MARKOLLUM-924909 format. One record per residue (C-alpha): residue number from 1; y, z, x. Coordinates in pm, 1 decimal. Example, Ala and Ser with C-alpha at 12.3 -4.5 7.8 and 13.67 -1.06 7.14 Angstrom:
  num        py        pz        px
    1    -450.0     780.0    1230.0
    2    -106.0     714.0    1367.0
end
This chain:
  num        py        pz        px
    1   -1291.4    1506.3    2044.7
    2   -1240.2    1185.2    2237.9
    3    -882.9    1165.6    2109.0
    4    -791.0    1487.8    2288.8
    5    -870.8    1372.9    2642.1
    6    -711.2    1034.6    2575.8
    7    -384.4    1182.7    2445.8
    8    -364.3    1433.3    2732.1
    9    -293.3    1141.1    2966.2
   10      60.8    1151.5    2824.5
   11     210.1    1451.2    3007.1
   12     467.8    1535.3    2740.4
   13     217.5    1502.2    2458.4
   14     -33.0    1704.6    2661.0
   15     205.0    2001.6    2652.1
   16     259.2    1962.2    2278.5
   17    -111.0    1946.6    2190.5
   18    -242.9    2203.1    2438.9
   19    -226.1    2487.3    2183.4
   20    -331.1    2282.3    1881.8
   21    -656.0    2334.3    1697.0
   22    -888.6    2032.4    1683.2
   23    -799.2    1781.9    1414.6
   24   -1056.9    1628.5    1187.3
   25    -974.2    1354.3     941.7
   26   -1125.7    1373.6     596.9
   27   -1191.6    1092.2     356.4
   28   -1071.6    1076.7      -1.2
   29   -1286.2     881.9    -243.4
   30   -1030.4     805.3    -511.5
   31    -752.5     597.1    -358.8
   32    -575.2     557.9    -693.1
   33    -554.4     936.8    -734.3
   34    -429.5     969.8    -376.7
   35    -159.8     707.2    -434.6
   36     -57.2     875.5    -762.0
   37     -15.2    1202.5    -570.2
   38     189.3    1022.5    -305.2
   39     420.1     869.8    -563.3
   40     462.9    1206.2    -735.2
   41     550.1    1374.8    -405.9
   42     808.5    1122.0    -290.2
   43    1143.7    1289.4    -218.3
   44    1037.8    1626.5    -362.3
   45     975.5    1960.1    -201.0
   46     609.8    2041.2    -147.2
   47     625.1    2318.1    -408.4
   48     783.0    2105.0    -682.3
   49     550.7    1813.4    -605.4
   50     246.0    2041.8    -634.6
   51     356.6    2165.8    -979.4
   52     413.5    1813.4   -1112.0
   53      90.8    1688.2    -950.1
   54    -106.4    1968.8   -1120.2
   55      53.0    1886.6   -1455.9
   56     -23.5    1517.4   -1410.1
   57    -388.5    1566.8   -1321.3
   58    -432.1    1818.7   -1604.9
   59    -375.0    1521.7   -1839.1
   60    -667.9    1334.1   -1682.8
   61   -1025.2    1349.5   -1811.5
   62   -1259.2    1338.2   -1512.7
   63   -1525.7    1137.7   -1698.9
   64   -1288.5     850.9   -1770.6
   65   -1139.5     589.0   -1539.9
   66    -807.2     715.3   -1402.7
   67    -626.3     380.2   -1416.0
   68    -735.8     317.8   -1774.8
   69    -603.7     658.7   -1875.7
   70    -270.7     603.6   -1702.6
   71    -221.2     272.1   -1881.7
   72    -266.9     458.1   -2211.2
   73      -0.9     720.9   -2128.9
   74     341.3     654.7   -2268.6
   75     641.1     706.9   -2045.9
   76     760.8    1003.0   -2255.9
   77     432.6    1188.6   -2191.4
   78     470.5    1128.0   -1820.3
   79     834.4    1234.1   -1825.8
   80     744.4    1553.3   -2014.9
   81     547.1    1680.7   -1713.2
   82     843.0    1631.8   -1478.5
   83     807.4    1274.0   -1357.9
   84    1120.9    1065.7   -1335.4
   85    1139.5     741.5   -1529.6
   86    1096.1     540.7   -1208.7
   87     796.5     742.2   -1082.5
   88     626.1     714.8   -1420.1
   89     679.3     339.0   -1399.9
   90     547.2     323.8   -1043.9
   91     231.0     510.1   -1143.0
   92     180.5     272.3   -1435.0
   93     237.7     -22.6   -1195.2
   94     -33.0     118.7    -969.2
   95    -277.0     155.5   -1258.5
   96    -213.3    -198.6   -1383.8
   97    -248.9    -339.9   -1031.9
   98    -575.6    -151.7    -983.1
   99    -716.5    -281.8   -1311.4
  100    -619.1    -638.9   -1221.3
  101    -752.3    -609.4    -863.3
  102   -1060.3    -383.6    -887.3
  103   -1265.9    -609.6    -662.9
  104   -1009.1    -602.5    -381.3
  105    -972.9    -224.5    -417.3
  106   -1347.4    -190.2    -369.0
  107   -1308.0    -378.7     -39.3
  108   -1028.3    -162.3     106.0
  109   -1257.2      12.9     353.9
  110   -1354.1    -322.0     504.4
  111    -993.8    -443.8     541.5
  112    -776.3    -403.5     849.6
  113    -481.3    -166.2     835.5
  114    -238.2    -458.9     815.6
  115    -437.3    -619.2     533.1
  116    -430.4    -292.6     337.9
  117     -54.7    -252.3     389.6
  118       2.8    -611.4     278.6
  119    -220.5    -570.6     -25.9
  120     -91.6    -236.0    -154.2
  121     278.9    -292.8     -90.0
  122     265.8    -562.7    -357.2
  123     277.1    -269.9    -600.8
  124     632.7    -179.6    -699.5
  125     688.7     180.7    -591.5
  126     447.5     174.9    -298.3
  127     593.8     103.3      42.1
  128     452.6      77.6     390.1
  129     495.9     451.3     458.8
  130     293.5     546.4     150.7
  131      13.9     311.1     255.7
  132      23.4     444.9     611.3
  133     -26.1     796.4     472.1
  134    -323.0     666.2     272.0
  135    -467.6     514.1     589.5
  136    -424.6     838.9     782.8
  137    -507.9    1103.1     525.2
  138    -746.5     932.9     285.1
  139    -913.3     655.7     482.5
  140    -962.3     831.4     817.9
  141    -799.3     551.8    1015.7
  142    -748.5     682.8    1368.3
  143    -483.8     444.3    1499.3
  144    -197.2     450.8    1249.4
  145     161.4     487.4    1366.6
  146     403.1     546.0    1074.7
  147     717.6     457.6    1263.6
  148     946.1     512.7     962.4
  149     829.1     872.3     912.3
  150    1133.9    1093.5     965.4
  151     925.3    1383.3    1097.4
  152     760.0    1159.4    1358.0
  153    1097.5    1018.3    1458.0
  154    1252.6    1362.1    1498.6
  155     952.1    1496.4    1690.4
  156     950.1    1202.0    1929.9
  157    1326.7    1219.7    1984.3
  158    1291.9    1586.8    2074.1
  159     971.5    1564.0    2279.8
  160    1064.2    1250.1    2474.9
  161    1441.6    1306.3    2471.4
  162    1497.1     962.3    2326.5
  163    1854.9     845.5    2306.9
  164    1915.7     550.3    2080.2
  165    2233.0     411.3    1930.0
  166    2057.2     265.8    1628.3
  167    1727.8     263.7    1438.7
  168    1614.1     -62.1    1594.3
  169    1645.0      74.5    1947.1
  170    1483.8     403.3    1842.6
  171    1183.7     224.4    1694.3
  172    1148.7       3.6    2000.4
  173    1138.5     309.1    2227.9
  174     896.5     487.1    1993.2
  175     660.3     187.3    1993.8
  176     665.7     177.5    2374.6
  177     573.5     545.3    2398.8
  178     309.8     531.2    2125.2
  179     137.1     226.5    2273.7
  180     -39.8     449.1    2526.1
  181    -173.4     668.9    2243.7
  182    -378.3     385.6    2097.7
  183    -652.5     393.1    1966.4
  184    -570.6     750.1    1855.3
  185    -213.5     726.8    1731.1
  186    -300.0     904.3    1404.4
  187    -404.8    1215.2    1597.0
  188     -92.0    1202.7    1812.7
  189     124.4    1187.2    1501.0
  190     -59.5    1475.2    1338.2
end
């Protein structure tokens, strides 16, 4: 756990992580499925998101290409399982983008974090935060700092007693603090 000794250099973070169990990142193989789950879960409670996610994936045949199946779904089918019109559209956007850019998708693991964010945020419905979650939770990237994550913001405000008049100042202070966490910012955030 090289991240643990590195992060303990930050005295305030050291206190916060002293009672934590070791963290291990796990890889997901199907980035399209992960992104579909992320879109489904946006702005929903964990419980509601899980129900809709289960309904969505129950429509999928494991032997067939996920993106090809999504393209075939009509919006009414997707809405019937609890997806909003916009989320159904975003998932279809993702599938179409994947089909058009299969080669680049196959190269994601060799891209830098910034390249991946730039590439995937071209998809309507997928923003930087969603891609940062993919980097952290599906791609095992160890040095991701999702500065727009509300939970991270609230935790850092509380732990470091940050006072900021506006979001710009808050983010500047957060970046300064998190700089010392590198190259293990993902672990610090978790």
